[in-house]
C-alpha positions as CSV (number, residue, x, y, z in Angstrom):
1,M,10.4,12.4,-26.4
2,S,10.7,15.7,-24.6
3,V,13.3,18.5,-25.3
4,I,15.7,20.4,-23.1
5,V,15.7,24.1,-23.7
6,A,18.5,26.4,-22.5
7,V,17.9,30.1,-22.9
8,K,20.5,32.8,-22.1
9,V,19.0,36.3,-21.7
10,S,21.2,39.4,-21.3
11,G,20.0,41.5,-18.4
12,D,20.5,43.2,-15.0
13,T,20.7,40.2,-12.6
14,G,20.2,42.5,-9.6
15,V,16.9,43.7,-10.9
16,F,16.0,40.1,-11.9
17,T,17.0,38.6,-8.5
18,K,15.0,41.2,-6.6
19,S,12.0,40.6,-8.9
20,L,11.8,36.9,-7.8
21,E,10.6,38.1,-4.5
22,D,8.8,41.3,-5.6
23,H,6.9,39.6,-8.4
24,A,6.5,36.1,-7.0
25,E,2.8,35.9,-7.8
26,E,3.4,36.8,-11.4
27,Y,6.1,34.1,-11.6
28,R,3.7,31.5,-10.2
29,K,1.0,32.5,-12.8
30,I,3.6,32.2,-15.6
31,A,4.7,28.8,-14.3
32,A,1.1,27.5,-14.2
33,S,0.5,28.7,-17.7
34,A,3.8,27.1,-18.9
35,K,2.7,23.8,-17.4
36,E,-0.6,24.0,-19.2
37,H,1.3,24.6,-22.4
38,G,3.7,21.6,-22.1
39,A,6.5,22.6,-19.7
40,L,7.7,19.8,-17.5
41,H,10.6,21.3,-15.6
42,H,11.9,24.9,-15.1
43,Q,14.7,26.7,-13.2
44,F,16.7,29.9,-13.4
45,G,20.4,30.7,-13.0
46,V,22.3,34.0,-13.1
47,G,25.8,34.9,-14.3
48,E,27.5,38.2,-14.9
49,G,25.1,40.2,-17.0
50,Y,22.8,37.3,-18.0
51,I,19.9,35.1,-16.8
52,L,19.8,31.4,-17.7
53,I,16.5,29.5,-18.1
54,N,16.8,25.8,-18.1
55,D,13.6,24.0,-19.0
56,E,12.2,20.7,-20.2
57,W,9.2,20.8,-22.5
58,E,7.1,18.2,-24.2
59,S,8.1,19.6,-27.6
60,A,10.1,22.5,-29.1
61,Q,7.0,23.8,-30.7
62,E,5.2,24.2,-27.4
63,F,8.2,26.1,-26.0
64,E,8.4,28.3,-29.0
65,S,4.7,29.1,-28.8
66,F,4.9,29.9,-25.1
67,F,8.1,31.9,-25.3
68,S,6.9,34.1,-28.2
69,D,4.0,35.4,-26.3
70,P,4.2,39.3,-26.3
71,A,2.9,39.5,-22.7
72,L,5.7,37.2,-21.6
73,R,8.3,39.3,-23.4
74,D,6.8,42.5,-21.8
75,F,7.1,40.9,-18.3
76,M,10.7,39.9,-19.0
77,G,11.5,43.5,-19.8
78,T,10.1,44.7,-16.5
79,V,12.2,42.2,-14.4
80,G,15.6,43.0,-15.8
81,A,15.9,41.3,-19.2
82,D,17.6,43.4,-21.9
83,L,15.1,43.0,-24.8
84,T,17.4,44.9,-27.2
85,V,19.6,41.7,-27.3
86,A,18.1,38.5,-28.8
87,P,18.1,35.6,-26.3
88,Q,20.4,32.7,-27.1
89,I,18.1,29.6,-27.3
90,T,19.4,26.0,-27.6
91,V,17.0,23.1,-27.9
92,G,17.9,19.4,-27.9
93,E,16.0,16.2,-27.6
94,R,16.3,14.8,-24.0
95,V,18.0,11.5,-23.8
96,D,18.5,9.1,-20.9
97,S,22.1,8.2,-19.9
98,P,23.6,5.9,-17.3
99,D,25.0,8.8,-15.3
100,M,21.7,10.8,-15.0
101,F,20.7,12.0,-11.5
């Protein structure tokens, strides 16, 4: 069974939001690589001073391997993430429920 991964990264959401357009091709390349490494679903959200990543992966190990890539961390730093603050990562096994949509 797959896992749901929620990541909260401190950062400058203005820089991040602008980067979605300015670095669209890099985001596409990262998405393609993530899919090759076991990512099933991905989306971002923003709040005051943080960026949310909500993913579904085939396994926690595949996510951990992908997310620990130094090149990915370097990219995150260029698009608004505050790498001096450790991201908050929560992983849980995905379960089906009668109210899913």
